[in-house]
N, C-alpha and C positions, 0 to 999 in steps of 0.2 A: 509213535506209531511203528517206527522201525524196530523198536525194542520188543514188541509184542510178538508172539508166534502162534500159529495155529497148527493143529496136527492134520497132516494129509497122509493118510496111510499110516505106515511106520515112521514116517519122517516128518520132522518139524520144519516148517518153512515160514519166512516172514510173512505176517498177516497182510502187508500192504501189497502183495503180489497175487493175491486171490483171484481178482477180476481182470488183471492185465491180458493174459492170453487170449481171451474171448475178444476183448476189445481190439487187440493188436490183428487178430484174423479178420474181424470185420473192417478195420481200416484198410488192410491189404486188399480185401476184396473190392472196396469202394475205389481205392487208388489204381488197382489194376484195370477196373472198368472205365476209369477215366483216363487212363494212360499216363499216369504221373507216379512219382516215387513217394511213398508214404513216410520216408524218412526225412524229408525236409522240415526244418524247423525255422520258421520266418521270424525275425526280431525287427521291430521299427519303433521309431519315435515319432509323435505327432507333428513336430515342426521341422524336422530334419528330412532332407531328400535321399534318404537311404533306407534300403531293406537289406539287412544283413542275414544271410543264410549260415545258421549256427553249424560250426564244424568243431567239436570238442578237441581239446589237446592241441590246439592251433592258435593259440591267442585269443580264444573266444572271450575269455573274461575280460581282457584288456579292451577289446572292441566294444563289448557291451557296456563296459564302465566309462568309456569314452562317450557313447552315445547318451547314456543316462545321465552324465554330468552336465553335458552340453544342453540337454532338454531341461534339466532341473534350472540352469542358468537363465534360459530363456524364459521359464515360468517365472523366476524370481525377478527378472527384468520387467515384467508386466505387473509386479506387485504381489505375486502369489508365492509365498514362502513355501519351499519344497524341501523337507528334510530327508525323505526316504532315497538317498543316494549312496548308500553304504553297501548295499547288496546287488551287485550287477546280474545276479542269477534270478532275482525276484522281479516278476512281471507286475507292473504297476502303471500309473499314468504317465510315467517318464519312459518306461521301457515296455512295450507292448508286444504280445505274441497273439494277440487275437484282434479281430475287428478290421483287418486290412480289406480294403474294397478295391475293386478294379480301377475305379476312377482315381483312387489315391496312388496307384502305381505308375501312372504315366509320367510323373515328374520325379521319380525317385530312382536313384541309382542302385543296381543290385550288385553287392559285393559279398565276397567271403575271404577266407584265409586257409592256406594249406601248409603242410610241413613235410619235411623228409620222412617217408614212411618208416625208416629205420628208428629215428628218434621218437617218433610219434607212437609206434608200438611199444616201445620200451616205456614211454612215459604213461601210457594207459595201464600198463602192468603195474608200475610203481605205485601210481596214485589210486587206482581203483581195486586192485587185486592183492597186492602184497600186504595191504593194512586192512582188508576187509574180508568179510564172510563171504566165500564164493557162491553161496546159495542165493545171493542177490543177483547173480548172473547166470541165467539158464544155460547158456552156451558152454559153462564150465561143468554142467551136469553134477553139481555138488561133489565132484572129485576134489581130494586134496591137491593144492597147486603149490608146490615148493619152489619151483624155478620158473624163469622166463620161458624157457624151452618148452616145459610142460603146459604152461599158459597157452603158447602159440599151437601146440599140438590139438588142445582142446578146441581152440578157435578154428583150426583147419577142418575140423570135422563137422562143423556148423555151418548151415547156409549163409552166405556172406550177407545177403539182405535182412537177415533176422538177427545178426550180431547186435549187441548194445552199440549206440552211436558213438562211443568212446572207443570202440574196437573196429567198428565197421569201416571198410574202405572209404576213403574220402570222396570218391567220385560218386558214390551212392548217397552220401549225406549231401552232397550239392547237386545231385542230379546232372552231372557235367558230363558230356558238353550238350545235353538236351536244351538246358536253359542257358541263355545268353548271359554272360556276366559282364558288367562294365568294369569291374576289377576284381581280380583274385590276387591277394597278396600272399607273399612268402613270408612265413613266420620269421625266417632267418634274415629277412630284409624288410622288418615291419615300418622302419623309418619312412618308407614310400607311402604309407597311409597317411602320414602327415602332409606329404606333397599333394596326395589325392584330395585331402580335406581343404586345403587351401583353394583348390580349383571349384569344388562343388559345394562346400559348407564351411566358409570361413570361422564359423563360431565353434567348430570342432577343434579340440586340442587333445592330442594323444594323452590319455591317462592311463599309464601302465599300472596294471594290477594283476599279479600272478600268485595268489596264495597256494595254488596246487603245483607250482613248479616243482620238479623233481630232479633238476640237473642233468637230464638224460643223456645230453651230448657227451658229458665227461665220464658216464658210466657205460658207454657202448662195449668196450672191450672187457668189461667185468661180467656182463650179462649175455653176450653174444657168443654162441658156439657156431661151427660151420653149419650145422643142421638148422639152427635158428635163423641164421641169414638166409638159408634156402627157403624155409617156410615163409619169411616175410616177403621174400621175392614173390613167392607163389600167391599168397593171399592178397597182396597189395600190388600185384602186376600192373593193373590198369592205373593206379595212382602213379607208379614210377613212370609209365608211359604218357599219360595225359598231361602231367604236370611238369615232365622233363627232368625228374630227379635221376641221378645216377644209381645204378643198381649195385656198385661197388661199395662196401661198407667204409672203405679208406676214403671214399670221396664224397663223404656227408657234408663237408664243408664247400663243396662246389655248388653254386647256385645255377639253376637253370637260366635265369634272367632276371630282369628288374621286377616283373610282375606279369600278370596275365590281363590282357584287355581284349573284350570281345572274343574271348576264349582262345586268343592266341598269345604265345610267349613274346613279351617285349624284351628286345636285347638291352644288355646294361648299357649306360650312356644315353639312353633315349630320354628326351625331355618329357616327364610324365604329364604335365599340364598340357602340353601339345597333343600327347597321344589320346587323351581323354577326349570323348566326344562332346559336342556343344550341347547335346541333350542325351537323356539316358538311352541306351541301346533298346530297351524294351518300351520305349515312349508310345508305340503303337499297340502294346500289350499282344504280343504274338501268341499263337495257340498254346504253345507249351506253358508259357507264363500265366496265360489266362486259366488253363486247367489246373495249374497248381494252386492259384489264389482261389478258384472256385472250390477245390477239394477242400482246402482248409476252412473255408466258410461253411461248407457241408458238414465237416467234422465238428465244428463249433456248434451249429445248430442241432446236431445229434448229440451234443455234449460227449463225445468220445475221448 
């Protein structure tokens, strides 16, 4: 499908993009009316007490791979062989993106993962733009993108909420801090995820899987100019502020803390199992969480 093209005026565009703008507009109208962010992508497994809010270029493949393998193991322990465990991006009976109901939310911990905006921005460029046709990304407006700085300039001219979610500010992907998170992990400190799992779901074992890794941390000085640094600081200002990252490029190795629990940064040295609540923060399904789940159910019913 992605190799076929259709003619639009004098320009040829990928055929798979013909209907997306109208759907996107309708989703935005519905989400605005409900007071939620249409950007949220919820991922969950039937027998695991977790709802993962997807945040690309921040260990999302590893987290989804971990959930999928754990659910597959649970199915097999009940005598149901489950072989479809090789693609963590494929929604199926192990890893679901649809069908989450309010009653299912009460006993599930809401989690996600974030990353230093400097390395995430570069990773998105190296993975999604440097090796692909820019026509797949409307925010690049089909312009030739030769450098990371040119890519950032194109993003800066586009509304942040409408950016592809690989480029969109993370706080928008997570609807943070409107949605209360039981845990938001730092990709640079992902081992904390294992400690979290021991507390809430012992059957979960970290299954690292990063086929899209681009070693961005080691390439920062190769791609960042002073102007690029300033643009990233501007586009991702709220990510730096809300998640505690330093805006100095030379301080990308400095972590804000251990993780984020109940939307507050947890200092290093804290016992993670003690810091996690005895029940999910959203057990009572507060208005924001309820609106998000209802929005997704409505989208599914309208098949958007």
